[in-house]
N, C-alpha and C positions, 0 to 999 in steps of 0.2 A: 504494500499499500504506499502511496504518497505521504510524505511529510509535508509540514507547512513551512519549512525552510526556504528562505528565499535564495535564489541561484542567480549569478551573475553570467549571462550568456554573451555572445558576441554581439547580438542586437540591443538587449537591453537587461535589467533585473528583473526576474520573473517572480510571481507571487503564484505558486501552485493553485492555490484557491480560486484565483481568477481565471485559470484557464477553463474552468467550468461555467463562467457567467458571461452570457451574450451582452453585449454592449460596454462590457468593462475592458479596458486594456489589460493584456495579461502581464505586463511589467510595471514595475512602481520607480518611483524615484527614490534617491537616498533618503529622503525626508519621510516620504510615505512608507518605506520599508520598516520605519521604527513604530509607526502608528497605523498600520495598514487596517482599515476598516473592515474589511472582508475576514482578515485574520481575528481580528478583535471580536466580531461576531461569533465565529467559530470557538474561539477560546472561552466565551461567555457560555456557549452552550455545553462544552466540556465541564465548566466549572458547576453549571446547574445539575448536570446529570452526574458528576462525581466520577466520570471515567474518560479516558482518552477516546477521541473520536477520529478513525482514521479516514483518509479521503478514499474515494474509489480509484480503482485503476483507470488510468486514461485509455479512451477507444475513441474510434472516429465517430462513435454516435454520441459521446458526451463532451467532447472538446468542442469548445465555442468560440475558440480564438483561431487566427489565420494559420494555415498549415506551416508557414515559414517559421513562426514563433515557437510552435509546439515543436518543430524540429531542431531549433536552437536550444530549446529547454531539454529536450530527450538526448541530444549530443552531450550535453553537460561538460561542454569544452574539449570533448575528444576529437582527434584528428580525423579529417575527411580524405581519405586516400583515393585520387584518381587515377586509374590504371588504364592507359590508352596509348597506342603507338603513332596513331595518326595526328600529326600537327594541327591540322583543321578541326578535326573532332575533338581534340583536347581543348582547342580554344573555345569551341562551342560549349563544351562540358563546364569548363571553368568560368565562363561567362554567367551560366546559367546557377553556377555557384557563388556568384559576387557577394551575396550577404554573409557566406561564411568563409570569404577569402582568406582570413587570418588563420584559419584552421585546415585549409587545403594543401596537401602536398601531393605533388605529381610523380607518376612512374611511367616509364615507357614500356616496360614489359613486366611478367611475372616476377623475374630476377630481381629487378630494382624494387619492386613493390616488397618482396621478402626482406630486402635491406632496410626498407623504410620501418618494417614492423619490427625488426630487431632492433633498429637502433632508437624508435620512439616509444614503443610499446605502449602507446596510449591510443591505438586506431579504433574508433566507434564506428565507422561506416567506409565500406570499399565499394567504389562505383568501378565496375570491371568489364572491360572490352574482352572480347573472346579470341579474336583472331590477331595474335601478336607474334613478332619473332622471339626466338631463343626460349621463351616460356609463355605459353598462351593461357588463356583464362581458366580453362579445365585443368590444366598442370598446374597452375598456381594453387587452386582450390587442394589438390592432392598434397602439394607440398605444404601447405597450411596445417593440412590434418595430420602430417607426419609429426608435426611439433605439438599440436593440440588435440584433446579427445573429440572436440566439436568446434565449429567456427567460433572463434572468440569476439567477433564483429558481425554486424548486420552486412549483408554482400547484395547488391543489386547489379545486375547486368545492365551494361548500356549498349547492347547490341542484341539484334533479334535471333532466337534460337528458331531455326527450320526443322531440325532433326529431334523429333519428340523422345527417342530413347536417350539421347545426350542431354535434352531438358529434363528429363526425369531422373537421370543420374545425378544431376547437379542439386535438383530439388531435394532428392535423399540425403545430399551431402550438406545441406543447410542453406542453399542460395535461396533467397526469399522472392524475388521478383525480377522483371526487367523492364526497362524503358527503352521506347524506339527513337531512333534518330530520323528527322531532326527533333530536338527535345521541345515539347510544349510545357511551357513553366507550371501551369496548373496541374497537369497530368505528372509531370516529373516530381513536383513537391509532394501531391498526395501519395504517389508510389513510395518515396522515400518514408515519408510519415509513417505509413502503414507498415513498412518493412521495419522501422525501428520499433513500433508499438508491439509487432509479432515478437522481435527479437528480445526486448525488454520486458516483456508483459506488462506493458504500461508504466514501467519504472524508470527513471533516469539512469543512463550508463554510467556506473561508477566503477 
């Protein structure tokens, strides 16, 4: 379950309770963070009931904020790893990721991506192309699973899979979804958000 601790993301300081309330911005100013009215109401309810009241898990149904803010909150400051060998496609991908540019690290193939994972150790999301030299997307997934029992981050493919058997194999290994090129922002963000929610079970990735 979510806690009501405020979290500093790339876009703003978030109040988890406000993520559920339509019409209210999900982030707060430094002043509001100390006297957040939504948290104050929740704290009063707790004191009256005499027990801790947990927030429900986040889902696409109960999130009332914009997908971009929910993504920022769920990433919890972790690195976004963009793995793409085509310079034009990488430019399009990073342009779509502009709100999170401080967190984005680029890799041109699976070998470079593995080095990023080893060096940084804080990857929360991998946007993965499939057709790359030296180590393709499928081989990258297999390499990661040699080091971990399961994928330690959310993986979204940034290329379309036409081979169902290969798609099923990747799904079985933990790949969550895919987005088609050229990227449409709304579809892109909704896919990323849904994947983070599935991966983290509605909890910030810590």
